[in-house]
N, C-alpha and C positions, 0 to 999 in steps of 0.2 A: 673541823681544824683542831687537834689535838693537842699541836706545839705553836704557840707565836713566835714568830721569827722575831732574831734581834739584830743588830747590827753584825755582835761577835758569831750569830748562829742564823744567816737570811738563807731562804729556801732560793734552789735553782727555780729558771725559768721553768723549766718542766713540771717543777714539782707545785708551781704557783696554777700554771697551767693546766695541770693535772686537779685542783681543787675546786678551780671556777668548773670546768666541765662535769665535775661531780656533782657541783651544786646546781646547773643549771641543768644538770639531765633529771633532777629532781621536779622541777619544773614540770608542771601539766602541760597540755593543751588550751585556748580559748580560741575563740573565735573574733576577729577583731573586722569593721568596714572601711573601706579606704580605698584611693583611685590608682590605677595603674599607670605610673609614670615610665614606667619601662616594659618591654615583655620581649624576652630574647631566647631563642630557642638555638641549641649548640647541641649536638651530639645526644638528643632525644631529650633534655634536660633543659628546662626553663630558665631561667635568671631573670627575676623582676626585682620591680622596685613598688612598693605601695607606699603610699603617701597620705596623708591624714587629710578629710574633707575642708577642715575648718582652719587648720596651722599649720606652718611650714615644719612638719616633721614627716620623716619618711625612714622604712626599714626596707633591709632586702630580705627577699623572699626568692625560696628555692620550691621547684615544683618536680620533683624526681619522674623519672618514664612511667615509671609503674603507675604514679596518683595520675599522671597526663592522660594517657591511656584510659581510666577509670570516668577521665570527664566527659559529658552530656553535648556540654557548651562549647561554642569558641569563643577565646579571648583573646585579645587587642588592647594595645596601647590606649588608655582614656579610658578603661570601662570602671564603671563601679560596680565593687567587687563586696564580697563577702566571703572572709577566708579562716580556715580552722587550722593553725599555725602552733606550733609546739616549738623555742628557742633551740638551739645548736651551735654548739660551740667549738670552734677547728684548731685545732692544738697547733698544728705546723705553721699555721699562719696569724693567727692570734685573734681571729674574726667573728663574728657573732651573728648569725642569719636566721632567719626564720623559716621553717621547713611547713610547707604547707600539703597536709594530708585530703581536704576538702575543698572546691573554692565554686562558686555558683556567683553570677549577677545578682547586685544587690535589690530588694525588689521586685525582679522580673522571674523568680522559680512558679510558682503559684502563677502566674499569668502565662508562662510560658507554656506549663502545664494542660492551662485551660485552652491555649490554643493550639498544641497538639490532640487534643482530646475533639475538638471542633471540627481540626481539618481530617482525623479520623474516618469523624460523622458523616460530613459532606464527601466523602470518597466513598465511602459505602453507601451513599445513595448516587453514585455516577455524576454526580455533577463536575468531575473533572476529568471524564473519559473524552477523547478524545475524537468519537463518534457523535457526541452530541455538539461540536464548532461547527460552527455554522461559517461558510465563508467571507470574507470581503465583497464588494462587489468593484468591478474591475474602474468603472468612473461612477463616485459617489457624486450626484448633482447637488447634494445638501449635506453637511456632514455638522452632526450636535457634538458639542464639546462641554463637560465639564470641568473645571478648572477652579482655581481659589482667583480672584478678583484682581486684575492689573499686577499678574504674576510675572514671572517669566517662563512660566511650562507653556501660558497661555499666548504670549509673545513670540514665542519660539514656533507652536504649531502653527497660527495665523500667517506669521511670514516666510516660512517655509513651503506650505500648503501650498498657498497662493504666489509663490516663487516657481513650483510645478507646475501650476493650473491655474492662472487666474482667473476662471471663470467659477471655481469653485465658490461655495458660499457656505456660510457658515452658520449657527443657531447654539449660541453659548449662552451657558445657565452658568452662572456664579454662584461657589459655595463655600464651605469652611474647608479647608484640608487637612489640618488640624485643631483638638479640641473637641469638648463633648458632647459639639452639635455637628460636628461635620458627617459624621456616619449617617445620622439624619436627612441633612442637607443633600447631602451627594447622592443616596438614595431617592430624593424625593425627584432632584434635578437628570436620573436617570429614569426614571417613570414618567416623567413628561415627555423628556425626546422620545421616548418609545411609543407615547402616545401619540406622536406628533408623525401624521403617514407622509411627510417630504422630508423626512430625515433618514437617508440611508446606511448611516454607518455612526456608530455612537464611540468617541472619545474619552476616557476619564485620564486627565495629566495631574501632574504635580512634580516640583521640578528634586525629586530625590527629598534626602532627611534620615535624621537617627532613627533608630528601631521603632523608640518610643511614640514616636511620630508619626509614624506608617502603621502600628497597630491600627487607628481606626479604618484600616483598607481589610484588615481581616474582623472586622463586624460582621456577627452574623446576620444582621438584619439588611446590611449592605451587600453582601457577597450573594444571599437568597433572592435580592431583588438583582442583581449582575446576572445569575442564572437563569433566571425567569424571563429575560428581555429577549424579545423576538428580533428587533433590530439588532445588529453583527456589533458588538461592544469591543473596544480596543483598551488595556490597562496600560498607561505610560505614568507608570509612578516614580519613573526614574534613578532605580536603585537596585544595583548589580548584586551587591551582597544578601540581601533581603528578598524575601520571597513573600507577600503580602498573598492573603489566598484569593485577594481578588485577581492577580497576576493568574492561578492557578486554574479558574473558573470562568476568565475572559473567552473569548474566540481567539484573541489573539493577545502578545504581551509583547510589548515593547520595551527594547533598554531606557529610552528616553522619550521625552515629546518629541523632539526632534525627528527621531527616527518614528516615529509614528506616524508625522505626517507626510515620512517620507515614503513608508510602507500602506497607506492609506489611500493618497494622491498620489496618481502617474505622474513622468514629467512628461507635461508637454513637447520639449525637443527631443527627450528620446524615443517618443511614440511616433513623432514626426518620421524620426531615422527610422526607424524601424519598419515603417508604413513606406516609404523611399526603397528601402533594405529588400524589404517584400515584393514591390514593384519590378523590382529589377529583376528578381530571381525569378517571377514569377514569370515576365516579359523574354529572358534568358533560357526557360523551359518551352515557354511557348514557341520562341524562333525557331530552339533547338527541332520540337516536336514538327514544326509545319516543313523546315528543308528537309527533316528523313521524310515523312512523308512524298515531298514533290520528290526527290531520289528515289524514293520506292516507285512512286507512279512513273516515270520516267523511264526506269530499268523496266517495265512491265510493259510500258507502251514500244521499247526500242527491241522486245523479245521478236523473232519471224514469225511466228503464230501470232501477233496480233498485225506485226507489220505488212501481212501479206498471208490474210487468214486462207486462202486457197492451198497454200502449201502444206496445209493441217490435211488436207483431203486429197492431194495429190500426195502424198506420204503414204497415206492408207490405202489407195486406187488398188498399186502392185498389192500389197498383202491381201485387199477383200478378195481378190480377182482370184489369187493363189489359195486364197482360202477357197472362196465358191468349185476351184475346180477340183481341187482335194475334195468336198462335199461331195461334189458330183458322181467323181470314182469309187469313192466310198460306199455312194449308195448304190452304184450297179453294180460292184462288188457284193453288198448283202444281199442285192435281187439275186443276182446269179446263184449266189450260195443258199437262199430258203428256195429258190427254186430247184436244187437240185435234192434238197434235203424232200420238197415236196413229191417230185416225183418218186424217191425211195419209199417213201410211206407209202405212196397210192400201189405201189407195186407190189411192197408187204400186202397191205388192204386186199388186195385183188388175189394174191396167192389166198389169204387166210379166207376169200368171199365164199361162200356155199355154192355160189352162181358156179364159179368155174370146176365145181363139184358135177353140177348139171351138164354143163360143157360138155364133158364127156360121160355123157350118155344118162346119166345114173336118174331116178325120179324119188319123189318126196311125197310117200301115201300118207293121207289124213283122214281121219273119220274124225269130223265136227273139226275140235280144233286141235283136238289131239294128235302126233306125231305117229304113226306106226313102227313101230319095232320089233314086232314080234306078230305072228301070222297068227298064233294062238288067241290074238287083242284082236281078231276080228270075226263076227257070225256071219252065218250063210245070210244073203240079203240084204248085207248093209250095205249102204250107200257110201262111196269110197271119192278124194279126190286128190288127181293125181297129178306133181308141182314138177313138169319140164325144164329142160331151159329154156323154150320157149314158150308160154301157154299152159294151160292146166286143162285137164278132163277129169270126167267126171266116169264111174264105174260102180260095178252092184259087184260084190262079193259073191261067188257060189261056193 
């Protein structure tokens, strides 16, 4: 401020606003802690109110969209936060607000980081895998329940389960569900129920709570105890917004204790109705099947071939006679053809036979086994055999 205004030389409003803005812009950022009494998102910008934790003092807080996109945590009205803010003066409106460049939950930053590291380690070990989750029994005879003593969660589970199936039995193990000793007590109760051979399924129930109260169900010892449990385990913490690690390692996650009772215990009325419906469907199917088979049997019995079996023989008798006659004709024709062929071959054979030559007056002269074809082949005094048409002669060559 180089000039001091007077009544004769006053500043314009724009000058005053400009001087204030210039002074405020020179102020640096500062970390503050408080409670969010308002958190409204409009067109990508959050307009919030930050209230002092001890005194009734509130400042306006603006979170621009660029800052909002960088935030890794979710915020809502009532959260206790730590914010890095810088004052900002709006010239046209003449209002002062704080612009937040960083925002985190008070006291939970390192805790959340540890929780994420534990979650990553358990996931890498396969404790969250779907293939390791055990199916729940259809009708558990005995249910183990881990919950706070005289809690609403205990009453909800017992009441809804017995309304659905009055004969179901419970083994209740009371344990602290918040505080320093809660994790060890819940883990001990799970181990005790898991060792009980009569317990078919275990429910861990709590009626909701804020984030810090639910941290006990993300305790590593408790989560590993639940993962090692041989009995199917149901997590019914009753808080939709947060997901404790017990929900991820459990065989089934129920949204509320009431939901856990409904999903573990079948409704006797519904099951009886299903039995009645199933029996009716079976009866309808069997009746339809038997009726269909009776109709088929009746149709088969009324066929002519079964009503009068002789019809089948009589209808085929003429065909058989015709076929026999046709076969006899074909056989005679074939024999005649073969006889003619035999006579022809015999005539050909006789025409080619040496006997026909002998019958015409020729003879076959042999000396020993050799047939004489040349007179020079015979010497004087040699014994000869002469074969004529009928008989054989012996001669001596001269």
